Every structure is written in structure tokens, then in C-alpha cells.
C-alpha positions as a Markdown table, in Angstrom:
| # | Residue | x | y | z |
|---|---|---|---|---|
| 1 | Met | 59.6 | 102.1 | 50.1 |
| 2 | Asn | 60.5 | 99.6 | 47.5 |
| 3 | Asn | 57.4 | 98.7 | 45.4 |
| 4 | Asp | 58.0 | 95.1 | 46.0 |
| 5 | Tyr | 57.0 | 95.5 | 49.6 |
| 6 | Pro | 53.4 | 96.9 | 49.8 |
| 7 | Ser | 53.1 | 99.6 | 52.5 |
| 8 | Asn | 49.9 | 98.0 | 53.9 |
| 9 | Ala | 51.5 | 94.6 | 54.3 |
| 10 | Ala | 51.7 | 93.1 | 57.8 |
| 11 | Val | 55.3 | 92.1 | 58.7 |
| 12 | Val | 56.6 | 90.0 | 61.6 |
| 13 | Leu | 59.9 | 91.4 | 63.0 |
| 14 | Val | 61.7 | 88.7 | 64.9 |
| 15 | Ala | 64.4 | 89.5 | 67.5 |
| 16 | Ala | 67.8 | 87.9 | 67.4 |
| 17 | Asn | 67.0 | 85.4 | 70.1 |
| 18 | Lys | 63.9 | 84.3 | 68.2 |
| 19 | Trp | 61.9 | 84.4 | 71.5 |
| 20 | Leu | 60.2 | 87.7 | 70.7 |
| 21 | Ser | 58.5 | 89.0 | 67.6 |
| 22 | Phe | 56.3 | 92.0 | 66.7 |
| 23 | Thr | 53.7 | 92.1 | 64.0 |
| 24 | Val | 54.0 | 95.6 | 62.4 |
| 25 | His | 52.5 | 97.3 | 59.4 |
| 26 | Gly | 54.4 | 98.7 | 56.5 |
| 27 | Lys | 52.5 | 102.1 | 56.6 |
| 28 | Ile | 53.5 | 102.7 | 60.2 |
| 29 | Leu | 57.2 | 101.9 | 59.5 |
| 30 | Glu | 57.0 | 104.1 | 56.4 |
| 31 | Arg | 55.6 | 107.0 | 58.4 |
| 32 | Phe | 58.5 | 106.8 | 60.8 |
| 33 | Asp | 61.1 | 106.5 | 58.0 |
| 34 | Pro | 60.3 | 106.0 | 54.3 |
| 35 | His | 63.0 | 103.4 | 53.8 |
| 36 | Leu | 62.9 | 101.6 | 57.2 |
| 37 | Leu | 61.3 | 98.4 | 56.1 |
| 38 | Asp | 63.6 | 98.1 | 53.1 |
| 39 | Arg | 66.6 | 98.4 | 55.3 |
| 40 | Met | 65.3 | 95.9 | 57.8 |
| 41 | Ile | 64.6 | 93.4 | 55.1 |
| 42 | Ala | 68.1 | 94.0 | 53.6 |
| 43 | Gly | 69.6 | 93.4 | 57.0 |
| 44 | Ser | 67.5 | 90.3 | 57.7 |
| 45 | Thr | 69.4 | 87.1 | 58.6 |
| 46 | Ser | 66.8 | 84.9 | 56.9 |
| 47 | Gln | 65.1 | 84.8 | 53.5 |
| 48 | Thr | 62.0 | 87.0 | 53.6 |
| 49 | Val | 58.8 | 86.5 | 51.7 |
| 50 | Ile | 56.5 | 89.5 | 51.5 |
| 51 | Ile | 52.9 | 88.7 | 51.0 |
| 52 | Gly | 50.6 | 91.2 | 49.3 |
| 53 | Pro | 47.7 | 93.2 | 50.8 |
| 54 | Gly | 45.6 | 91.3 | 53.3 |
| 55 | Ala | 48.5 | 89.1 | 54.4 |
| 56 | Lys | 48.7 | 88.4 | 58.1 |
| 57 | Ser | 52.5 | 88.2 | 58.4 |
| 58 | Cys | 55.8 | 87.6 | 56.7 |
| 59 | Pro | 58.8 | 86.9 | 59.0 |
| 60 | Val | 61.9 | 89.1 | 59.0 |
| 61 | Gln | 64.6 | 87.6 | 61.2 |
| 62 | Leu | 66.7 | 90.5 | 62.6 |
| 63 | Ser | 70.0 | 90.5 | 64.5 |
| 64 | Asp | 68.7 | 93.1 | 67.0 |
| 65 | Thr | 68.3 | 92.2 | 70.7 |
| 66 | Glu | 65.0 | 91.8 | 72.3 |
| 67 | Phe | 65.6 | 94.9 | 74.4 |
| 68 | Asp | 66.5 | 97.1 | 71.4 |
| 69 | Leu | 63.7 | 95.9 | 69.2 |
| 70 | Thr | 61.1 | 96.2 | 71.9 |
| 71 | His | 61.8 | 99.8 | 72.7 |
| 72 | Phe | 62.2 | 100.7 | 69.1 |
| 73 | Ile | 58.8 | 99.4 | 68.1 |
| 74 | His | 57.3 | 101.2 | 71.1 |
| 75 | Leu | 58.9 | 104.4 | 69.8 |
| 76 | Val | 57.6 | 103.8 | 66.3 |
| 77 | Tyr | 54.1 | 103.2 | 67.5 |
| 78 | Gly | 54.1 | 106.2 | 69.9 |
| 79 | Lys | 54.1 | 104.2 | 73.1 |
| 80 | Gln | 57.4 | 105.8 | 74.1 |
| 81 | Ser | 59.0 | 109.1 | 73.3 |
| 82 | Ile | 62.3 | 110.9 | 73.7 |
| 83 | Asp | 61.9 | 112.7 | 77.0 |
| 84 | Asp | 64.0 | 114.3 | 79.7 |
| 85 | Asp | 63.6 | 111.2 | 81.9 |
| 86 | Thr | 64.1 | 108.5 | 79.2 |
| 87 | Pro | 66.6 | 106.0 | 80.7 |
| 88 | Phe | 70.1 | 106.0 | 79.2 |
| 89 | Glu | 69.8 | 102.3 | 78.2 |
| 90 | Val | 66.7 | 103.1 | 76.2 |
| 91 | Leu | 68.4 | 106.1 | 74.5 |
| 92 | Ala | 71.3 | 103.8 | 73.6 |
| 93 | Ala | 69.0 | 101.2 | 72.2 |
| 94 | Trp | 67.3 | 103.8 | 69.9 |
| 95 | Leu | 70.7 | 105.1 | 68.8 |
| 96 | Arg | 71.9 | 101.6 | 67.9 |
| 97 | Met | 68.8 | 101.1 | 65.8 |
| 98 | Ala | 69.0 | 104.5 | 64.3 |
| 99 | Ser | 72.6 | 103.9 | 63.3 |
| 100 | Lys | 72.0 | 100.4 | 61.9 |
| 101 | Tyr | 69.0 | 101.4 | 59.8 |
| 102 | Ser | 70.2 | 104.9 | 58.9 |
| 103 | Ile | 67.3 | 106.8 | 60.7 |
| 104 | Asp | 69.0 | 110.2 | 60.7 |
| 105 | His | 66.3 | 112.1 | 62.5 |
| 106 | Leu | 66.2 | 109.6 | 65.4 |
| 107 | Ala | 70.0 | 109.5 | 65.7 |
| 108 | Leu | 70.2 | 113.3 | 65.9 |
| 109 | Asp | 67.4 | 113.5 | 68.5 |
| 110 | Val | 69.2 | 111.0 | 70.7 |
| 111 | Ile | 72.6 | 112.6 | 70.3 |
| 112 | Ala | 71.1 | 115.9 | 71.3 |
| 113 | Arg | 69.9 | 114.3 | 74.6 |
| 114 | Leu | 73.2 | 112.5 | 75.2 |
| 115 | Lys | 75.0 | 115.9 | 74.9 |
| 116 | His | 73.5 | 116.8 | 78.2 |
| 117 | Ile | 75.3 | 113.9 | 79.8 |
| 118 | Phe | 78.5 | 114.1 | 77.8 |
| 119 | Pro | 78.7 | 117.9 | 77.0 |
| 120 | Thr | 81.1 | 119.9 | 75.0 |
| 121 | Thr | 81.3 | 122.9 | 77.4 |
| 122 | Leu | 82.5 | 123.1 | 81.0 |
| 123 | Ser | 79.4 | 125.0 | 82.1 |
| 124 | Ala | 77.3 | 122.2 | 80.7 |
| 125 | Trp | 79.5 | 119.6 | 82.5 |
| 126 | Asp | 78.9 | 121.5 | 85.8 |
| 127 | Ala | 75.1 | 121.2 | 85.2 |
| 128 | Arg | 75.1 | 117.6 | 84.0 |
| 129 | Asp | 74.3 | 115.9 | 87.4 |
| 130 | Lys | 70.6 | 116.5 | 87.0 |
| 131 | Tyr | 70.6 | 114.9 | 83.5 |
| 132 | Arg | 72.6 | 111.9 | 84.8 |
| 133 | Arg | 69.9 | 111.4 | 87.4 |
| 134 | Ser | 66.9 | 112.0 | 85.1 |
| 135 | His | 68.3 | 109.6 | 82.5 |
| 136 | Ser | 69.2 | 107.0 | 85.1 |
| 137 | Leu | 72.9 | 106.9 | 84.1 |
| 138 | Glu | 74.8 | 104.3 | 86.1 |
| 139 | Glu | 78.6 | 104.6 | 86.5 |
| 140 | Thr | 79.4 | 101.6 | 84.2 |
| 141 | Asp | 76.9 | 102.8 | 81.5 |
| 142 | Val | 79.8 | 104.9 | 80.2 |
| 143 | Phe | 81.3 | 101.7 | 78.7 |
| 144 | Gln | 78.3 | 101.2 | 76.6 |
| 145 | Ala | 78.3 | 104.9 | 75.7 |
| 146 | Ile | 82.0 | 104.8 | 74.5 |
| 147 | Asn | 81.5 | 101.7 | 72.5 |
| 148 | Leu | 78.4 | 103.1 | 70.8 |
| 149 | Leu | 80.0 | 106.4 | 70.1 |
| 150 | Arg | 83.0 | 104.6 | 68.5 |
| 151 | Thr | 80.7 | 102.8 | 66.1 |
| 152 | Leu | 79.2 | 106.1 | 65.0 |
| 153 | Gly | 82.5 | 107.7 | 64.3 |
| 154 | Asp | 81.9 | 111.3 | 63.2 |
| 155 | Arg | 78.3 | 110.7 | 62.1 |
| 156 | Tyr | 75.6 | 112.7 | 63.7 |
| 157 | Gly | 78.1 | 114.8 | 65.7 |
| 158 | Ala | 78.8 | 111.8 | 67.9 |
| 159 | Leu | 82.5 | 112.6 | 68.0 |
| 160 | Glu | 81.8 | 115.7 | 70.1 |
| 161 | Leu | 80.6 | 113.4 | 73.0 |
| 162 | Val | 83.8 | 111.3 | 73.1 |
| 163 | Pro | 86.0 | 113.5 | 75.3 |
| 164 | Ala | 83.5 | 113.9 | 78.1 |
| 165 | Ala | 82.6 | 110.2 | 77.9 |
| 166 | Leu | 86.2 | 109.1 | 78.1 |
| 167 | Tyr | 86.8 | 111.5 | 81.0 |
| 168 | Ser | 83.9 | 109.8 | 82.7 |
| 169 | Cys | 85.6 | 106.5 | 82.1 |
| 170 | Cys | 88.7 | 107.9 | 83.8 |
| 171 | Gln | 86.8 | 108.4 | 87.0 |
| 172 | Ile | 86.1 | 104.7 | 87.3 |
| 173 | Gly | 88.4 | 102.5 | 89.4 |
| 174 | Thr | 90.8 | 100.1 | 87.7 |
| 175 | Gln | 89.0 | 97.0 | 88.9 |
| 176 | Ala | 85.7 | 98.2 | 87.4 |
| 177 | Leu | 87.5 | 99.0 | 84.2 |
| 178 | Asn | 88.7 | 95.4 | 84.0 |
| 179 | Val | 85.4 | 93.8 | 84.9 |
| 180 | Gly | 83.3 | 96.1 | 82.7 |
| 181 | Gly | 79.5 | 96.5 | 82.9 |
| 182 | Met | 76.3 | 94.9 | 81.7 |
| 183 | Arg | 74.0 | 96.3 | 79.0 |
| 184 | Asn | 70.4 | 95.7 | 80.0 |
| 185 | Gly | 71.6 | 93.3 | 82.6 |
| 186 | Leu | 72.3 | 90.7 | 79.8 |
| 187 | Thr | 75.1 | 91.8 | 77.5 |
| 188 | Pro | 78.6 | 92.3 | 78.8 |
| 189 | Glu | 80.1 | 95.7 | 78.0 |
| 190 | Thr | 83.8 | 96.3 | 78.2 |
| 191 | Leu | 86.1 | 98.8 | 76.6 |
| 192 | Ser | 88.1 | 97.8 | 73.5 |
| 193 | Thr | 91.8 | 97.2 | 74.1 |
| 194 | Ser | 92.7 | 100.5 | 72.5 |
| 195 | Asp | 90.2 | 102.5 | 74.6 |
| 196 | Tyr | 91.3 | 100.6 | 77.7 |
| 197 | Arg | 94.9 | 101.6 | 77.1 |
| 198 | Leu | 93.8 | 105.2 | 76.3 |
| 199 | Val | 91.9 | 105.5 | 79.5 |
| 200 | Leu | 94.9 | 104.2 | 81.6 |
| 201 | Arg | 97.1 | 106.8 | 79.9 |
| 202 | Ala | 94.5 | 109.5 | 80.4 |
| 203 | Lys | 94.1 | 108.6 | 84.1 |
| 204 | Ala | 97.8 | 109.1 | 84.7 |
| 205 | Arg | 97.8 | 112.4 | 82.8 |
| 206 | Leu | 94.8 | 113.7 | 84.7 |
| 207 | Arg | 96.5 | 113.0 | 88.0 |
| 208 | Val | 99.4 | 115.2 | 86.8 |
| 209 | Trp | 97.0 | 117.9 | 85.8 |
| 210 | Gly | 95.3 | 117.6 | 89.2 |
| 211 | Ala | 98.7 | 118.1 | 91.0 |
| 212 | Thr | 99.4 | 121.1 | 88.6 |
| 213 | Leu | 96.1 | 122.7 | 89.6 |
| 214 | Val | 96.8 | 122.3 | 93.3 |
| 215 | Asp | 100.3 | 123.8 | 92.8 |
| 216 | Arg | 98.9 | 126.7 | 90.8 |
| 217 | Leu | 96.4 | 127.5 | 93.6 |
| 218 | Ala | 99.2 | 128.7 | 95.8 |
| 219 | Leu | 100.2 | 131.2 | 93.1 |
| 220 | Phe | 96.8 | 132.9 | 93.1 |
| 221 | Thr | 96.9 | 136.7 | 93.4 |
| 222 | Thr | 94.7 | 138.6 | 95.8 |
| 223 | Ser | 92.0 | 141.0 | 94.7 |
| 224 | Pro | 92.9 | 144.6 | 94.0 |
| 225 | Asp | 89.9 | 145.5 | 96.1 |
| 226 | Cys | 91.2 | 143.5 | 99.1 |
| 227 | Val | 90.2 | 145.2 | 102.3 |
| 228 | Arg | 92.7 | 143.5 | 104.5 |
| 229 | Pro | 96.5 | 143.3 | 104.6 |
| 230 | Ser | 97.3 | 141.3 | 101.4 |
| 231 | Lys | 99.6 | 138.9 | 103.3 |
| 232 | Ser | 96.7 | 137.8 | 105.5 |
| 233 | Cys | 94.5 | 136.8 | 102.6 |
| 234 | Lys | 97.4 | 135.3 | 100.7 |
| 235 | Lys | 98.4 | 133.1 | 103.6 |
| 236 | Phe | 94.8 | 132.0 | 104.2 |
| 237 | Ile | 94.2 | 131.0 | 100.6 |
| 238 | Ser | 97.5 | 129.1 | 100.4 |
| 239 | Asp | 96.8 | 127.3 | 103.7 |
| 240 | Phe | 93.3 | 126.2 | 102.8 |
| 241 | Val | 94.7 | 124.8 | 99.6 |
| 242 | His | 97.6 | 122.9 | 101.1 |
| 243 | Phe | 96.0 | 122.1 | 104.5 |
| 244 | Pro | 92.4 | 121.6 | 103.7 |
| 245 | Asp | 91.9 | 118.8 | 106.3 |
| 246 | Val | 90.5 | 121.4 | 108.7 |
| 247 | Ile | 87.3 | 121.1 | 106.7 |
| 248 | Gln | 86.2 | 117.7 | 105.4 |
| 249 | Glu | 84.8 | 119.2 | 102.2 |
| 250 | Gly | 88.1 | 120.8 | 101.4 |
| 251 | Phe | 90.0 | 117.6 | 102.1 |
| 252 | Glu | 87.8 | 115.7 | 99.7 |
| 253 | Ala | 88.0 | 118.4 | 97.0 |
| 254 | Val | 91.8 | 118.4 | 97.0 |
| 255 | Arg | 91.9 | 114.6 | 97.2 |
| 256 | Asp | 89.6 | 114.4 | 94.1 |
| 257 | Met | 91.8 | 116.8 | 92.2 |
| 258 | Leu | 95.0 | 114.8 | 93.0 |
| 259 | Ala | 93.2 | 111.6 | 92.0 |
| 260 | Gly | 92.5 | 113.1 | 88.5 |
| 261 | Asp | 88.9 | 114.4 | 88.9 |
| 262 | Ile | 89.8 | 117.9 | 88.0 |
| 263 | Phe | 86.4 | 118.9 | 86.8 |
| 264 | Asn | 84.7 | 118.1 | 90.0 |
| 265 | Lys | 82.9 | 121.2 | 91.4 |
| 266 | Ala | 83.8 | 120.3 | 95.0 |
| 267 | Phe | 86.7 | 122.8 | 95.2 |
| 268 | Leu | 84.5 | 125.6 | 93.9 |
| 269 | Arg | 81.9 | 124.7 | 96.6 |
| 270 | Tyr | 84.8 | 124.6 | 99.1 |
| 271 | Ile | 85.8 | 128.1 | 98.2 |
| 272 | Arg | 82.2 | 129.3 | 98.4 |
| 273 | Ser | 81.9 | 127.8 | 101.9 |
| 274 | Trp | 84.5 | 130.4 | 103.0 |
| 275 | His | 82.9 | 133.2 | 101.1 |
| 276 | Leu | 81.4 | 135.3 | 103.9 |
| 277 | Pro | 80.3 | 138.8 | 102.6 |
| 278 | Gly | 80.5 | 141.5 | 105.3 |
| 279 | Phe | 82.1 | 139.1 | 107.8 |
| 280 | Val | 84.6 | 140.8 | 110.1 |
| 281 | Asp | 87.2 | 138.3 | 111.4 |
| 282 | Pro | 89.1 | 139.6 | 114.4 |
| 283 | Phe | 91.9 | 137.1 | 113.7 |
| 284 | Ala | 92.3 | 138.1 | 110.0 |
| 285 | Glu | 95.8 | 139.5 | 110.6 |
| 286 | Glu | 96.9 | 136.0 | 111.7 |
| 287 | Gly | 95.7 | 134.6 | 108.4 |
| 288 | Leu | 92.7 | 132.7 | 109.8 |
| 289 | Cys | 90.3 | 134.1 | 107.2 |
| 290 | Ser | 90.2 | 135.9 | 103.9 |
| 291 | Cys | 88.2 | 138.8 | 102.7 |
| 292 | Ser | 85.2 | 138.3 | 100.4 |
| 293 | Glu | 86.9 | 140.0 | 97.5 |
| 294 | Cys | 90.0 | 137.7 | 97.6 |
| 295 | Leu | 87.9 | 134.6 | 97.8 |
| 296 | Ser | 85.9 | 135.7 | 94.8 |
| 297 | Thr | 89.2 | 136.3 | 92.9 |
| 298 | Thr | 90.4 | 132.8 | 94.0 |
| 299 | Tyr | 87.1 | 131.3 | 92.7 |
| 300 | Asp | 87.5 | 133.0 | 89.3 |
| 301 | Gln | 91.1 | 132.1 | 88.9 |
| 302 | Tyr | 90.5 | 128.5 | 89.8 |
| 303 | Asn | 87.6 | 128.3 | 87.4 |
| 304 | Ala | 89.9 | 129.7 | 84.7 |
| 305 | Leu | 92.3 | 126.8 | 85.3 |
| 306 | Arg | 89.4 | 124.4 | 84.9 |
| 307 | Thr | 88.5 | 126.0 | 81.6 |
| 308 | Glu | 92.1 | 125.7 | 80.4 |
| 309 | Ala | 92.1 | 122.0 | 81.2 |
| 310 | Trp | 88.7 | 121.5 | 79.6 |
| 311 | Lys | 90.0 | 123.0 | 76.3 |
| 312 | Ala | 92.8 | 120.3 | 76.4 |
| 313 | Leu | 90.4 | 117.4 | 77.0 |
| 314 | Pro | 89.9 | 116.3 | 73.3 |
| 315 | Gly | 93.6 | 115.7 | 72.9 |
| 316 | Leu | 93.6 | 113.6 | 76.0 |
| 317 | Ala | 90.8 | 111.6 | 74.6 |
| 318 | Gly | 92.6 | 111.0 | 71.3 |
| 319 | Val | 90.1 | 113.1 | 69.3 |
| 320 | Pro | 91.8 | 115.2 | 66.5 |
| 321 | Val | 91.4 | 118.9 | 67.2 |
| 322 | Glu | 90.3 | 119.6 | 63.6 |
| 323 | Lys | 87.3 | 117.3 | 64.2 |
| 324 | Leu | 86.0 | 119.6 | 66.9 |
| 325 | Pro | 86.3 | 123.1 | 65.6 |
| 326 | Asn | 84.0 | 124.5 | 68.3 |
| 327 | Trp | 85.9 | 123.0 | 71.2 |
| 328 | Gly | 89.3 | 124.6 | 71.0 |
| 329 | Cys | 92.4 | 123.2 | 72.7 |
| 330 | Ser | 95.3 | 124.4 | 74.8 |
| 331 | Asp | 98.0 | 122.4 | 76.5 |
| 332 | Leu | 98.7 | 121.9 | 80.2 |
| 333 | Pro | 102.2 | 121.0 | 81.4 |
| 334 | Ala | 102.9 | 117.3 | 80.9 |
């Protein structure tokens, strides 16, 4: 800390709306980050007077919201911690404070949590639902996430979260994109004009990719270990792709793909629903069922197409490939 500001001084931190303030102690702030009080004073919107040891208070008018400041002070004093069930809005508040006051250890901890929600690998994406629930992520929270990640740029590895976050934006309806969301129920959150246009372009491209995936499903090969006439399994696999309405789950899975939600696991579950090891179908020759081996092959081939699409996601999100060396990219047909 700067020697001009005694570490044992009591300081009053005032939120932007001036309705809320916290009396904190320099030693506590110093313990959390050695330069935190200096940076808060430097960012104060009013002239600050620091009184020496024994002083009761010295006001520091901040531009931080009541919500952000409250949860940050609770974290500093140990009343809250970064846990698996910390709400997304609280994580976002901490990340804003960490970015503004250059608290690197806090920023890195929050980014590590957010990577469970906006991951860099397809396997992690498939497992993200439990993290979305545990962190209470609402659909329109992704607007706040995108805007926050944009302010961070490539600091703290935040850029790695952008492709999955933007893909999440693409799954939101156009009306909701126009209306936006609310941060903490008070502050409107909408996409920037550039990100809004990027999302509209990406939504159109994802629908093309979805149609491409559906078309490629018809070209799947049967398993070399097929125990039935290959034409039987081939016909069945082709039919349940192009005529999935016989099962509601299959209809919804193909519909989602054609709508651009190509990383939805619904079609994988649909394939698994027909995976019946040891089942002997008397109508197999008429193409009314497929053998277990061919369905496993179909599952693997479809998942390979999802992986190919995932590798191309950064380009869709406008993130330079060289900025994400561990992601890797390949192109799908335009």
C-alpha cells in the first residue's frame, strides 16, 4: 500500500448510487490485495481525505453498483466464497471488480468457474448443464457474460470463453436478443451492435451447419461387425434421421439441429434410445430396426461431426484462431 494511506485506517466505501456504504479497514483490504485501497482511491469519483490511525472514516466515492460492491466486500471479509453454487450474477460482479481494480487472483478464480459454463471442449459442453443449474444461469445472463468478456479482452484467458458464450447467444430467439436482459434486476444488458450483428450472422451459419449434419447422417456407414444384412441397418438409420417423427424425441432432436442448436445432445440420446444390445427384431429385414453394432457406429460418427463443428466454433465467434492455440479449427461447408 502507499505509505500515505495507513493500513489500519478505517475507510468508508460508498457505492455509485450513494445509498450504500461500507466501513472497511485498510489491513483487511491489504490482506486481500496489497494495492487494492490505492486503486480504489485512484478510481474514486470524489476527493478523498485519509485520516491517520484511530480515525473512524474517510469517504471514498466509487462508481461501482450497490450489488457489485456488496458482494465484493462480503468476499473480502470472508462472508462469501467462490463455490460450485455461487450464482452467476455474483461471479460476474466479482469479475467486474477484479478487472477494474486489477485483482488478478480473483479474476483467474472466477474465470476458472465460468469455464465450466462456457467451456473450450465439446466434452465439457456436454457436461455443462449441471454447472448452469448450480450457478443459477438464466438464459439472458449470457448477454452480461458476453459484454463482460469483451471488456476483459484476452486478459485472464477470458477470450477462451467467448466462442461458447456467443454460441449460447445464438440459441436465444430474435425477440429476446432485441429486448436484452436485466443485470441484478436493475441494469439493462443488451449486446453491442457489433455482437448483435455477429450473432445474427452466426445463427444463419449454424442453421446451415445443422442441415449439413442432417444430410451427412444419411451417409453413415454400417459397422463392420454388423450382424444383419447391411441394407436393413442402413435403411433404418437413414429413415430414423429423415423420418424421426415416429418418436417425439427424434423429431425434437432433428428440429433443434436444423434450427442451429448443433451441439445439443438430444440426437445422441435419440440414437441411444434405439440401442438395444442383444435385441432380436423379427422385422429387421424390413428395415424396422438396426443392430446394436451399427447404432454404436452411428453414434460415434455423429459425435465426430459434432467435434468437427466444435473446432470451427471460434471462427464463427470472430475469435482469431491464433488467440486460442489449444482449441484448433477446421471448416465446415459454408
